[in-house]
C-alpha positions in Angstrom: 0.0 0.0 0.0 1.4 3.4 -1.0 0.8 6.3 1.4 0.8 10.0 0.5 1.0 12.5 3.3 -1.9 15.0 3.2 -1.8 16.5 6.7 0.7 16.6 9.5 2.6 18.7 12.0 5.5 19.5 9.6 7.9 16.9 10.9 7.9 14.8 7.8 7.2 11.0 8.0 8.7 10.8 11.5 7.0 9.9 14.7 4.4 12.7 14.6 0.7 12.6 14.1 0.0 12.5 10.4 -2.9 11.9 7.9 -2.2 9.9 4.7 -4.2 9.1 1.6 -3.8 5.6 0.0 -3.8 4.8 -3.6 -7.3 3.4 -3.0 -8.4 6.9 -1.9 -8.8 5.8 1.7 -7.3 7.6 4.8 -4.7 6.3 7.2 -4.1 8.2 10.4 -0.9 8.0 12.5 -1.4 9.3 16.0 -1.4 8.5 19.7 -3.2 5.3 20.8 -6.3 5.7 23.0 -7.4 2.9 25.2 -11.0 2.1 24.3 -11.9 0.7 27.7 -10.6 3.9 29.3 -13.0 6.1 27.3 -15.9 3.6 27.4 -15.8 2.4 23.8 -15.9 -1.3 22.9 -13.8 -1.9 19.7 -14.2 -4.9 17.4 -11.1 -6.9 16.5 -8.7 -5.0 14.2 -9.9 -1.5 15.1 -8.0 1.1 17.2 -8.7 4.6 18.4 -6.2 7.2 17.4 -5.8 10.7 18.7 -4.4 13.5 16.6 -4.5 17.3 17.0 -7.5 18.9 15.3 -5.4 21.2 13.1 -3.8 18.2 11.4 -7.2 16.9 10.3 -8.2 20.4 9.2 -5.0 20.6 7.1 -5.7 17.2 5.5 -9.3 18.2 4.7 -8.1 21.4 3.1 -5.5 19.5 1.0 -6.3 19.5 -2.7 -4.8 16.0 -3.1 -1.8 17.1 -5.1 
């Protein structure tokens, strides 16, 4: 799967929260793990909660995809 960065905090592809678009036009989010049990959410197998700063998602949504 190829990922293209469309939103992030400006630290490149390092260990920072980032939003990516795949070649299939789906979204992959890199962020901080959130414990579902701690926040009262039951997750099915294979799913995770991820926390990112709001401005990173706003940048990704404003991206023109180029």
